[in-house]
N, C-alpha and C positions, 0 to 999 in steps of 0.2 A: 549434501552440499548446502552451505548456508553463507550466502554473500549478502552481508548487510550493506546498505547504501554507502555508509561512511568508509568502508574498506574495499569497495569494489573498484579495482584499478582501470577497468575498461568500460567505456560507454558505447553501447551498440544502438544504432539508430539516432535520429534527431541531429544528424550532421549539419544540415543547413540551419536549423533552429539555433543550435549552439553557436555557430559561426556568427549568426546575426546578433546574438546577445553579446558575444565577445567584442564585436565591432562597436556595438553601442556603448559598452563599458569603456573601451579604449578611447572613445570620443567624449566621455563623461556625459553620455546621453542615456545610460541605462536607468529606467524608472527605479525610484527608491523603494516603492511598494508594489510587489508583484504577487499575484495569486497564480500558481501553477496548478491547473485543474484538469482532471481526467479520471478515467476509470481506474480501479485498483489493479496494481500488478504491471503497469506499463512502463515503469522506470522513472517516474516523476522524481522520487527522492534521490535516486542515483544521479539523474541529470543535475539536480540542484547542488548536490555535493561536488560534482565536477566543476560546476560553474563557480562555486565558492572556492574550490582549490585553484582554479584559474586566477581568481581575484587576489587571493592570499599569496600565491607563489610567483607573481609577476617579477618580483625582484630577487628571487632565490636562484641559486646555482642550478638546481634540478627543477626548473619551472614546469608548468603544465604543458604537455605535448599536444597542442590543439589540432595538429595535422592528422594525428591518429586517434584523437580523443582518448588519450591514455595518460595515466598518472604513473610516474616512476616510483618504485618502492623506496628510493633514496630522497624523494620529495619530502622536505622538512614539514611543510604544512599538512601533507597527507598523514605523517606520523602523529601529529598533534590532533588532527581531526579524527583519526581512527580511535584515539584514546580519549576523545571528547574533552580535551583540555586546551583547546586554542584560545588564547586570551581575548581575541577579538570576535569570538563566536558565542552566541547564547542560543541554546536549543530547548524548545518545548516540544516533547513528543507525547501526544495524547494517546491514551489507551482506553478503548471503550469498556474495558473491564474495571478500570478505576480511574476516577478523575477528581478524587477528593482533594488532591494537592494542587489544583490548578491555580487557585487564587494566590497562594503563597509563591508559586512559580512565576506568575505574572508580576508580582511585586518584585521579585529578584530581577526579572527582565527590565523593569522600570529603572531600578538601581544601575543596571548594566548600561542602559542607554544614556544615563546622566553622567557616567564617568568618562574620562578621556581614554582614547583608544591606545593600545600598545604600539609604539613607534609611529604614532600619528597616521596609522594606516586605516582602511576602511573597517567599520564594525558591521556585523551581520547578525540579525535575529532570524532564526530559522524556526518556524512552527509547523510541525507535521500533523496531519489530520486536523486542520484548523476548523473543520466543520464540527468537531467534538468539543470545542470550547463551550463552557456554559455562559449564560448571559452576563454574569458579573465579570468574568474574564474578558469577554468581548468588549464590554463597555470600557474597561481599563485599557485594553489594547487600542480602541478607537482614539482615546485621548493622546496616546503616544504617536500614532501614525499621523495625526493631524499636524504635529510639530515638524516644521522643515528642518532637515539636517542632511546635507549633501554628502556627508561621510558615513551615513548610516543606511543600511539596506534592510528591508523587511521582506523575506521570502516565505510565503505561506503556501503550503502544500494542501491541496483540496481533493478529497475523494468525491467525485461529483454525483455519487449515488445519494448523497445527503446535501440538501440546500444549505447555503450560508446566508447570514443576514444581508439584506440589500444595503444597509448602512456601512458594512464593511466592504462589500463589492464596490460601492460607489467611491471609496477612497483609495482603491487600488487599480492597477492595470491587470487584467486577467488574460493569461495565455492558456488556451485550450490545447491540451497535449493529446495526441493519438498516434497509433502506429498503423501503417499499412499491413496487410496480411503477409506480404513478402518479408517485411521487416520483423514481424512477430516470429515467423518461422526461422529467420536468420538468427535472431536473438536466442531463441530456445535452442537451436543447434549449437550456438557458440557457448552457451551456459552449460548445457548437459554433455555435449560432445560424445553422444552415444545414440543408440537406436530407440530410446525410451518413447519419444513422441511418435515415431513412425509405427511402433508396435502398440501404442496406446489405443484402447478400445474407443471406437467412435462415439460412444455414449458420453465419455468424459471430454472428448474434443468439442462437443456442442456446449458443454457446461463451462469449460475453462478456455477462455480465448485470450488470455494475456500471459506473457512470459512469467511474471511473478507468481501468478496463481498455479501455473503448470509446475514451477519449481517447488512450490509447497507440496503439491500432489506427489511429485517425484520423491521428495524427501520422506514423506509419509510412507509411500509404497516401499522404499528401500528399508526404512526403519522397521517396518512390519513384515518385510519379506513377501510382499504381495506381487503376484504375477502382473506384468505390465498390461496384458491383454484382457484382464478381468472385466466382466460385464457389470452393469449397474445392479442387476438382480443378484449376482454372486456377491458383489461387494456389500449390499445391504445385509445379506444372510451372514456374511463374515463379521459385520459390525455387531450383529445380535449375538452370534454364536461366541465370539471372543470378548463380548462386553466392552468393545472399543469406545463406546460412548462414555464409559466411566473413566477410561484411561487416557483419552487423548483430547486435548483442547482443540486440535484441528477438526476432529469429528464433531465435537459439541458445536463449534462455530458453523459447520457446513452441513450438519445433518438435515436441516429443512430443505436445503438445495438438493441434496442426494434423494430425499423422499419425493421432492417435486419432480426430479428427473425420472424417478421410478414410474410415477403416475403418467408422465408424458409418453413413456414407452408403451404403457398398458392401455391406453385409451381405446384402441381399436378392439381390445379383447372384451370390452363391456358392451353388452346388448343394450342396457339402459344407460344412456348418457347422463340422465338426471342422477341416478345412483352413483355413477363415477364421480361427477362433480361434487356431490355432497360428501362423499368419502374423502375426496381430495382436499376440499376446504376444511373438513373436520380435522384431519391429521396435521395439515400445515398449521392451522390455528393452534391446536394443542401443543405442537412442538415450539412455536413461537412464544407461546405463553410460559412454557417451562424454561426457555432461555431468558425471557424477560424477567421472570421472578425467581430464577435459579431454583426451579422445582425438579424433583426426580423424574427423569424421562423414561425410566425402565418400564414402568406400567404402560406408557404410551406405545413403546416398541413391542411389548408383549401383545398388546391389542392389535397393533399393525400386523404383526406375524400371523395372528389368528384370523383376522378378517380379510387381510389382503394377500399375504404370501401363501397361506394355507387355505384360504377361504374359497 
């Protein structure tokens, strides 16, 4: 299952928050520069796309259904947004794997903001993972957001595990987004509509506490035909046996967290806590270095298997 924020018809959670922003927009009081900040996988991007759809589709026949926080498949703006071709929307989606084209993308954004909008409607600049913008891109962005324009919105989505510059924070209104535990469970059940989460091993429930991250884990388990109740020990063994660290970007990005979870479970099995912490810091450091400099991680896992799993 792969629901990208731009084509997700349903918005789960955030009912009151969405209604508040809707009312502000209807009264022409919605701030023009907003940072939507929160942890990864809680639905920030989906929320923002629903807000954008509400703004764009107000005068359409199949307008946004805000009573149910749902978008109709016949919604014209939805079709344009899903294909990333709405004339009044400009998107910068930052990827931590490659950000070489940021400056040129920001230049395109500046050109977009200087042009007249289609049908004299609102224009919106959406920047996802704004924390990954480099300093040159941020400086260019700061010059634009300082210029007043009542028909132009800047919606910046921020993964709060990484800090953003105070100069950008000070020029925007920041909304901190979070989900209650009951909302998280409701969203997970609505997204998956099966017993995956109830059968998921408790090891992974402690690690993954947001619906988006659970969905990524679910997709990976189904892709690799992995049993929902697998333990972290069995999972690490599987990663090594099947060389999944070579085949899967999901594993590459999360391997450090999986190893960390493995150590957390094993702490009580070590008589010497000093030895435990030294091994823990050693392997986490090595894995982070491999990811940082794109080094071969196989030798580290062979060492981990020899010293930790079989040691």
